[in-house]
Phi, psi and omega in degrees: 000164177281123180246344178207139178230135176232129188230127180218132180057036181253116187055238178263358177289119177278294172212126185218136174235131182233130168256127184250143180249160171306141176101213184269124174249131183235123169255118184242158179166172181280165182298138183085007180283344176112012183295323178293332179300311180301318174300319175303315182290326174286328168308311182296325185291326184264017173119358178298148183299132178279145177221138182296337184290348177280348176291124181304144177298131185091341178271154179275334176196155175264148183222132176227129180232146181219146175240130180237134175276118182254010187300335183247019184228071181304321185294328178282330179290331182284325173299319177304311178291326175298326179283348177095015186257154180290148178252114183268064175055047175085003179244132185241130175242118173256151183211122173236138177241137174231121180276156179299331184276356173111347180281144180227152185228157177219148176225142174236116182050043175088347182263138181303144182214161178276154177296329179293319183295322182291326177292325175299320182281314185300329180295342181264352191250317194228136174237106184260122176261101180287181182298321185253010184292339181305334178301327183293343179293344180276349178285131172311319185296317180293326173297317182295312178302315183304310183296320182292322173302308184291327179279358181075019188253007183299319180290321178295316178304314181294322176298314173302321175297308184300319179298316178298320183285331171292317181296317181297323182288318178294324178293320182294319172304318176297315179303317179298315183293319179294326175294321186283324173296319178300319176300318183287324180293321176300312180299310181300313178305316177295320179292326180290321170307309184297311184306312187293322181298321184283308185295331178289338177290337179053051182286151175234148180300139179077002187292323184292320175294316178304318184292325179297317182295321180292320178295322178293321178298311185290329177295340184238032186303310177302313177299314180290326180293319179294318178299312180301315186289324180297316181297319184296319180290326183291320182282322198216323194269335183266179177287143183058036178289165183300315180301325175292320175293315180293324176299320179292323178294317180297329179287318182289328179290324180295323177302310183294324183293342177286334175277331175222096184309347179294342179269008182296319182300318181291322174303311183303315180299317177299322175300316178296315179301318178304306179298326176291319175294318170300321181290318183293323175295321179294315181294320178293332175286324174291323181293322181286329173294322182286335183298127183210132184280128185231091179296334180288321179292325182290328180288319178305311182295311178305318175298315176305312184294326179292320178295316179296322181292328179292322173298316181305316188294329188270325193234357189285215027276347185239177176298321181291327178289329180291316178301320184294314183301318178302320184284324184290315177297324178296321182290314179290330177292323176299316177296319180293320180293332182267355184280141181229126184257004172058044178298326178306308174303318176294319184293315179301314182301314177303311184298313177303311181302318178298319176299314176300312185296322186287319173293321179294313182282344171291314174301312183300321178295324181294312182296323176294317182302310181290326175289331182292324177295317179296320182292322177300312182296320180294312182294319176297331185283343180264343185293324173303323177292345181265007182082020177232074189293327180269003187283142174236150179230132183225142173255112181261125180255115180254117178297136176279145177299319183231107182299143182232205184295341188257004180113193187258009185207157176263137182259125169231142173267128176246140175225155171228111181260001177228134179305141173093347173259135184291147178303146180216168180306148186296324183296334181263337191257311192271141171281176179301318182287322181290323179298315183296326182289322179298314175304311187299320177297316184288325180296321181296319182284325177294331182298343179283341187237333189271000168067020173276111191291333188235119175256132181240122172240125180263138183053048188294337180284351180284000000 
């Protein structure tokens, strides 16, 4: 509990020391006497955000110090050691300084500390109820938190919140994976279409060039046939053909070579020329005989070339590139077919989390239901002492269609301050003064369970 408070150069306070005793300590005085400033200084001591505006005019810094007796607070002593601060034989000394230029410092038992560390300790030492804090009682979260603390369900509620957050995270991951899988399937379908388009064409390397050559030949059959026949006749088939002339020349040269053997080599050359001309003439004759105009074949070739051209426009620019695209598409499709996003494992994990979450919020609902009955009775017993002899207090638990991070029900505090009227929401039934008294009753019953040793009420008579 708080046993001593010292305030110096804070707002209009010059130097103030207070010694506090167990039980009720009352600071009274007329409006403007500075009672709320003392509460503000205490708020700063236990972790409230510091402001240079709180420094008394003309002073270099504001100072607030407090001494707390931890002899009956083993959990605070343990927390002190967890944070790495020395434990001074059951005594805790907190100190906050705020400089006029804005810098602030904090100490715990003489050791430098962060404001967050001071706040962590202060939350276990002091509960400050400000002048307007009763308004927070109108918020559903505040009512839910009060019930959870009183019912001993605060840890369970936090665990349920963590479970829901984890469950939501895993559901989002599954949704993302399912969306990714849909994208992959769409991509795979597109690749299968492309691959089938290429493979169904049954393309061959160099096919386009061969077809173009064949089409050109069929387009010029008559010209090629006439030319081949003319060449055949000139070389071999007609009168006074080249082969006949070469044969005559060969005979003459053979006669001369008998007179001069030096001409024998030339005879051989003419012999070879004769055979080459004869062979060429025969081939040209056969070529001309085989040539035949085939319009059906020409149309087939043109259709095939048109199909190849369309594929080249999509996957080209040439036939070789089309074939390469087919190989690339096949490779990517094999990778996609082999990819695994493990949706089954993720779904199993979600089912397990859903079971844990269902058990968690079910246990929380039971604790809240039991705690609600006790809280109703405890607060109702205090209302007459607050000047509301006919008042009733009820905790309403409304099941949610879909349990969430706060559990499976909505928590509402209902009051009836006049006989014959059904209990209704605080915001609709209670005036500001009545709301303050309900808050005081709640704070009183919570003091029995939340283990915070010092309750501070500002303007309690309001």
